[in-house]
C-alpha positions in Angstrom: 57.4 -16.2 -117.8 56.8 -12.6 -119.7 59.9 -10.2 -120.2 59.9 -7.4 -118.2 59.2 -4.1 -119.4 62.4 -2.9 -119.2 64.0 -6.1 -121.0 61.7 -5.7 -123.6 61.5 -3.9 -127.3 60.1 -0.3 -127.7 57.1 -0.4 -130.2 59.2 1.6 -132.4 61.8 -0.8 -132.9 59.7 -3.6 -133.1 58.1 -2.2 -136.0 61.5 -1.1 -137.4 62.5 -4.7 -137.9 60.9 -4.5 -141.2 62.4 -3.4 -144.5 61.5 0.5 -144.8 59.7 1.7 -147.6 61.7 3.3 -150.1 58.9 5.5 -151.7 60.2 9.4 -151.8 56.2 10.3 -151.9 53.0 10.6 -150.5 50.1 8.9 -153.0 46.9 10.4 -152.4 43.9 7.6 -151.9 40.5 8.5 -152.2 38.5 6.0 -150.0 35.9 5.8 -152.6 38.5 4.4 -154.9 40.3 2.1 -152.5 40.5 -1.3 -153.6 39.3 -4.0 -151.0 43.2 -5.4 -151.4 45.0 -2.6 -150.1 44.2 -3.6 -146.6 46.4 -6.9 -147.2 49.1 -4.7 -148.3 48.9 -2.2 -145.8 49.1 -5.4 -143.2 51.8 -7.3 -145.1 54.2 -4.2 -144.4 53.7 -3.6 -140.8 55.5 -5.8 -138.2 52.7 -5.6 -135.7 51.2 -8.2 -137.5 54.4 -10.5 -136.4 55.6 -10.6 -140.5 51.6 -12.8 -140.8 49.8 -11.4 -143.7 46.1 -11.3 -142.3 43.1 -10.7 -144.5 39.8 -9.3 -143.1 38.0 -12.7 -143.3 40.8 -14.1 -141.0 39.6 -12.1 -137.9 36.2 -10.3 -136.8 38.7 -7.5 -135.6 39.7 -6.6 -139.1 37.6 -4.5 -141.4 38.0 -2.7 -144.8 39.0 0.9 -144.9 36.3 3.1 -143.9 34.8 4.8 -146.8 34.1 8.6 -147.0 30.7 8.8 -146.6 29.6 10.9 -143.1 29.3 8.8 -140.1 27.8 9.7 -136.6 30.1 8.9 -133.6 29.5 7.5 -131.1 28.1 5.0 -132.5 24.0 5.8 -131.8 21.1 7.3 -133.3 21.7 10.4 -135.3 19.3 12.5 -133.2 21.6 12.1 -130.0 25.2 12.3 -131.8 26.4 16.2 -131.6 29.1 15.2 -134.5 29.5 13.8 -137.8 32.8 13.2 -139.6 34.3 11.5 -142.3 38.1 10.8 -143.7 38.3 12.9 -146.8 42.1 11.9 -147.7 44.5 9.3 -146.8 47.9 9.7 -147.8 50.8 7.1 -147.5 54.4 5.9 -148.5 56.7 8.2 -146.8 57.6 5.9 -143.7 57.1 6.9 -140.3 55.6 10.3 -139.7 56.8 11.5 -136.3 55.5 14.7 -136.4 52.3 17.0 -137.5 51.9 20.8 -137.3 49.2 23.4 -138.7 50.9 27.1 -140.1 50.2 29.9 -142.3 47.1 27.7 -143.9 49.4 24.6 -144.8 50.0 21.3 -142.7 53.3 20.2 -142.3 54.5 16.7 -141.7 58.0 15.4 -140.6 58.9 11.8 -141.2 61.4 8.8 -141.5 62.2 9.9 -144.9 64.0 13.0 -144.0 61.5 15.1 -145.8 59.3 18.3 -144.2 56.4 18.1 -146.6 53.4 20.9 -146.8 50.1 19.6 -147.7 46.7 22.2 -148.7 44.3 20.7 -146.1 41.4 20.1 -148.1 42.8 18.7 -151.1 45.7 17.3 -149.9 47.7 18.5 -152.6 51.3 18.7 -151.9 52.3 22.3 -152.0 56.1 21.7 -151.7 59.1 19.9 -149.6 62.0 20.0 -148.0 64.7 17.3 -148.5 66.5 17.3 -145.0 70.2 16.3 -145.5 70.6 15.8 -141.8 68.5 12.8 -141.6 65.1 12.2 -140.0 62.6 15.0 -138.5 61.5 13.9 -135.4 59.7 16.5 -133.6 58.2 20.0 -135.3 56.9 22.9 -134.0 55.1 26.4 -135.2 54.9 29.8 -134.2 53.9 32.9 -136.5 56.0 32.8 -139.1 58.6 30.4 -137.8 58.9 26.3 -137.9 61.3 24.8 -135.6 62.5 21.2 -136.7 64.6 18.9 -135.2 66.8 16.2 -136.7 68.4 12.6 -136.5 71.6 14.6 -136.3 70.3 15.9 -132.4 70.2 19.4 -133.8 67.2 21.8 -134.5 66.7 24.0 -137.8 64.4 26.9 -137.7 62.8 27.9 -140.8 60.6 31.0 -141.8 57.7 30.3 -144.0 56.4 34.0 -144.4 57.0 34.0 -148.3 55.7 30.6 -148.7 51.9 31.9 -150.4 52.7 30.5 -153.9 55.1 28.0 -153.2 56.6 26.5 -150.5 60.0 27.2 -150.2 61.0 28.5 -146.9 64.4 30.1 -145.6 66.4 28.4 -143.2 67.0 30.7 -140.5 69.5 29.3 -138.3 70.7 25.9 -136.7 71.0 25.2 -133.0 73.6 24.5 -132.0 75.4 26.0 -134.9 78.4 23.6 -135.8 81.6 25.5 -135.4 85.2 24.6 -136.5 86.6 25.2 -133.0 85.0 22.1 -130.9 85.7 24.2 -127.5 83.5 27.0 -128.8 80.7 24.9 -130.0 80.7 23.2 -126.2 81.4 26.2 -124.0 79.7 29.4 -125.8 77.1 28.3 -128.3 76.2 24.6 -126.4 76.4 21.1 -127.3 73.7 19.1 -129.2 71.6 16.5 -127.1 73.1 13.1 -126.7 69.9 11.6 -128.1 66.4 11.7 -130.2 65.4 15.4 -129.6 61.2 14.0 -129.1 59.6 17.3 -128.3 60.0 21.3 -128.2 58.5 24.2 -126.7 58.5 27.8 -127.3 58.1 31.0 -125.0 57.5 33.6 -127.0 57.4 36.2 -124.7 61.1 35.5 -123.6 62.3 34.0 -126.9 63.4 30.7 -125.7 62.9 27.4 -127.2 63.2 24.1 -125.0 64.0 21.0 -126.7 63.7 17.8 -124.6 65.5 14.6 -125.4 65.7 10.8 -124.9 68.8 11.6 -123.1 66.7 12.9 -120.0 67.4 16.2 -120.4 66.4 19.7 -121.4 68.0 22.4 -123.0 67.0 26.3 -123.4 67.9 28.2 -126.5 67.7 32.2 -126.7 67.0 32.6 -130.3 68.2 36.1 -130.5 71.9 35.4 -129.8 71.1 31.7 -131.0 73.0 30.1 -127.6 72.3 27.6 -125.1 71.1 29.5 -122.0 70.4 26.0 -119.8 70.4 22.4 -119.8 69.5 20.2 -117.2 68.7 17.2 -116.3 65.1 16.8 -115.9 63.7 13.3 -115.8 65.2 9.9 -114.9 63.9 8.6 -118.6 63.2 9.5 -121.6 61.4 13.3 -122.5 58.3 12.6 -124.1 56.2 16.0 -124.5 56.7 19.3 -123.3 54.3 22.5 -123.4 54.9 26.3 -121.9 51.9 27.8 -120.4 51.2 31.9 -120.6 53.1 32.3 -117.4 56.5 31.1 -118.8 56.4 27.9 -116.9 57.4 24.4 -118.7 55.7 21.6 -118.2 57.6 18.1 -119.2 56.4 14.6 -119.2 58.3 11.3 -119.3 58.3 7.5 -119.5 59.3 7.7 -115.8 55.6 8.5 -114.7 56.4 12.1 -113.8 55.1 15.7 -114.7 57.2 18.3 -114.1 56.9 22.1 -113.7 60.2 24.5 -114.2 60.1 28.4 -113.8 63.4 30.4 -115.0 64.7 32.0 -111.5 64.1 35.8 -112.3 66.9 37.9 -113.5 68.7 34.7 -114.5 69.0 31.9 -117.0 68.9 28.9 -115.1 65.4 26.8 -114.4 64.4 25.5 -110.9 61.9 22.4 -110.5 58.4 24.0 -109.1 56.5 21.0 -108.6 56.3 17.6 -109.5 52.6 16.3 -110.8 52.4 12.3 -110.1 49.4 10.5 -109.6 50.1 7.1 -110.9 53.3 5.4 -112.0 52.5 5.2 -115.6 54.6 6.0 -118.4 53.3 10.1 -119.9 53.7 10.5 -123.4 51.4 13.6 -124.2 50.7 16.9 -122.8 48.4 19.8 -123.9 47.3 22.9 -122.1 44.3 24.8 -122.2 44.1 28.3 -120.9 41.0 30.4 -121.3 41.8 33.8 -122.8 39.4 35.6 -120.5 39.9 34.3 -117.2 43.0 32.9 -115.4 41.7 29.2 -115.9 44.1 26.8 -117.1 44.0 22.9 -117.2 47.0 21.0 -117.9 45.9 17.4 -119.5 48.5 14.4 -119.4 48.3 11.1 -121.4 49.6 8.0 -119.9 50.5 4.1 -121.0 47.2 3.1 -118.9 45.2 5.2 -121.7 44.2 7.4 -119.2 44.0 11.4 -119.4 44.6 13.2 -116.0 43.8 16.6 -115.5 45.4 19.3 -113.7 44.0 22.6 -112.6 45.4 26.2 -112.1 45.3 27.2 -108.1 45.5 30.5 -107.4 49.0 30.0 -105.8 50.1 29.4 -109.2 50.7 25.7 -108.9 48.4 22.6 -110.2 46.5 19.9 -108.4 45.0 17.0 -109.6 41.5 17.1 -110.5 40.3 14.2 -112.5 41.1 11.4 -114.6 39.2 10.3 -118.0 39.3 6.7 -119.0 40.0 7.5 -122.8 41.6 4.5 -124.6 42.0 1.0 -124.3 45.9 1.6 -124.8 48.4 4.2 -124.1 47.7 7.9 -124.9 50.1 8.8 -127.5 48.8 12.3 -128.8 47.3 15.0 -127.5 45.8 18.6 -128.9 43.2 20.9 -127.8 41.2 23.2 -130.3 38.8 25.7 -128.7 36.7 23.7 -126.2 37.5 20.2 -127.6 40.2 18.1 -126.2 41.5 15.4 -129.2 43.5 12.2 -128.3 45.4 9.7 -130.3 46.0 6.3 -128.9 48.0 2.9 -129.4 44.3 1.6 -129.9 44.6 2.8 -133.1 41.6 5.0 -132.7 41.2 9.0 -132.1 38.7 10.3 -129.7 37.3 14.0 -129.6 36.2 15.3 -126.2 34.4 18.5 -125.4 34.8 20.5 -122.0 31.5 20.9 -120.0 30.9 22.3 -116.5 32.5 20.8 -113.4 35.7 19.5 -115.3 33.2 17.1 -117.0 34.4 16.1 -120.8 31.6 14.3 -122.7 33.2 11.9 -125.7 31.8 13.3 -129.1 33.2 11.3 -131.8 35.8 8.2 -132.3 37.9 8.6 -135.6 38.8 4.5 -136.4 40.1 4.5 -139.4 44.2 3.8 -138.7 45.4 0.3 -138.7 48.3 1.0 -136.1 49.4 3.3 -133.2 48.1 6.7 -133.7 51.5 9.0 -133.0 50.5 12.9 -133.8 48.0 14.7 -133.9 46.9 18.4 -135.4 43.7 20.3 -136.0 42.4 23.6 -137.2 39.1 25.3 -137.8 37.8 24.7 -141.5 37.4 28.2 -142.9 35.6 29.6 -145.9 32.5 27.3 -145.0 28.9 28.2 -143.6 28.6 25.5 -141.3 30.3 25.1 -138.1 33.2 22.8 -138.7 37.2 21.7 -138.1 39.9 19.5 -139.6 41.6 16.8 -137.9 45.1 15.6 -139.3 46.6 12.3 -137.7 49.2 10.1 -138.3 49.9 6.6 -137.3 52.7 4.2 -137.3 51.0 1.9 -139.9 52.4 4.7 -142.5 49.5 6.6 -143.1 48.8 10.5 -142.5 44.6 11.1 -142.7 42.6 14.1 -143.1 39.4 14.3 -141.1 36.6 16.3 -141.7 34.3 17.1 -138.4 31.2 19.1 -138.7 29.0 20.1 -135.6 25.6 19.8 -135.6 23.4 22.8 -134.0 21.7 22.2 -130.6 22.4 18.7 -130.2 22.3 16.9 -126.6 25.3 15.6 -125.7 25.8 12.3 -124.5 28.5 9.2 -122.9 30.4 11.1 -119.7 33.9 9.6 -119.5 35.2 11.0 -116.2 36.2 10.2 -112.4 37.6 11.5 -109.8 41.0 10.7 -108.5 39.5 8.7 -105.4 37.9 6.6 -107.4 40.3 5.1 -110.8 40.4 1.9 -108.9 37.0 1.2 -107.3 35.6 -0.8 -110.6 36.1 -2.5 -113.7 36.2 -0.8 -116.8 34.8 -2.4 -119.9 35.9 -1.6 -122.9 34.8 -2.0 -126.4 36.5 -4.4 -129.1 38.4 -2.3 -131.5 37.8 -3.2 -134.9 41.0 -2.2 -136.8 43.7 -3.6 -134.5 45.6 -6.7 -135.5 45.1 -9.6 -133.1 48.8 -10.5 -132.6 49.6 -6.9 -132.0 47.1 -6.8 -129.2 47.9 -9.9 -127.7 52.0 -8.5 -127.4 50.7 -5.3 -125.8 48.1 -7.1 -123.4 50.9 -9.5 -122.2 53.2 -6.5 -121.7 55.8 -7.8 -124.2 55.9 -4.6 -125.9 56.4 -1.0 -124.6 55.1 2.3 -126.4 57.8 4.9 -127.6 58.6 7.2 -130.1 
């Protein structure tokens, strides 16, 4: 009998059993220069191959790294594909990258090497880095000139990158909570740190409140004006994995307990109250993303869960949210989400990235499948590509295969969209779903996930 999920190892624990990579920097690898043996090197360094070196010849599921030529996706004739894409850079050897954000024309990555690195999006050359003395960088958030980073010591650093035009040398604004020589002052006035990893952050810029969510199941609210913790509350029954804030100031949190919750700050007070609980199926939920139309009150909340589905929640006139559909998005868990205009981009434990376009009536079309990674895709970010005549954007992805990739996606004009992937909440279990086999996954790791011997975690 297989072990229960509660007794099983997390995916991150399974991966960290290997000897950590000690190399201090990334190396830029152009795909046309990538030797064939590099796949064996990557596989031999990842314990999701169960310590076994697998070559491309040993399994039909393994293929060499993709070349940098443009690819139509989904696989179909060029005349019916609305997007073409290719991977323009693949950077590696910085351990697991836990967070990726885009700010002020730079891409920032935080990793287990305790470095915050800045990259030029197109050239992928390093613009500079910060060596954090407080340990690995678990979560990052950018707003305007401010960048928030959480670290192994369970504290948050706030950086100002306004002056980083010629060199990446941000100034540290503060640390939350700020260490104090008087223990009672730290705990009562300024707030105490989380008791476990800070896994996510969200910023309410109107009220100047930074929210942090942790694996200790709590949420803390930090007021930046006086750098104090104004509220701390038990939010979930398991790890908090992601959070977002809408324009009304409501906070959404998701957890491994399978629930998405909506919280509101009580008017005139600093504490928060649970407004509503959004639950559909009891699967661990790892990612949230929010689309809010600037010209209307339309608001759609997306949640990605361990069953590979994206659930959609629509804002009602009353201010609450109701479940309006589910997208069978991936073969394994959806680990990260990001939104760019009318595009929703999802990254999964099946090693693929999918780009979806919102249509009318809450329909979503899968426009592209980016499949260059060799392990679970842990974090994503995206931005519009500037300075080009054609419409396009850039996608940045990091995986537990220790690689960070930059993808250029070009939108073809006047192309007919194909492949509809959506169902309503009443038809989730009406029929079987046929998944395509991934060409990039380790067969050993796939088998372990299918048998329920692993759970996906940060």
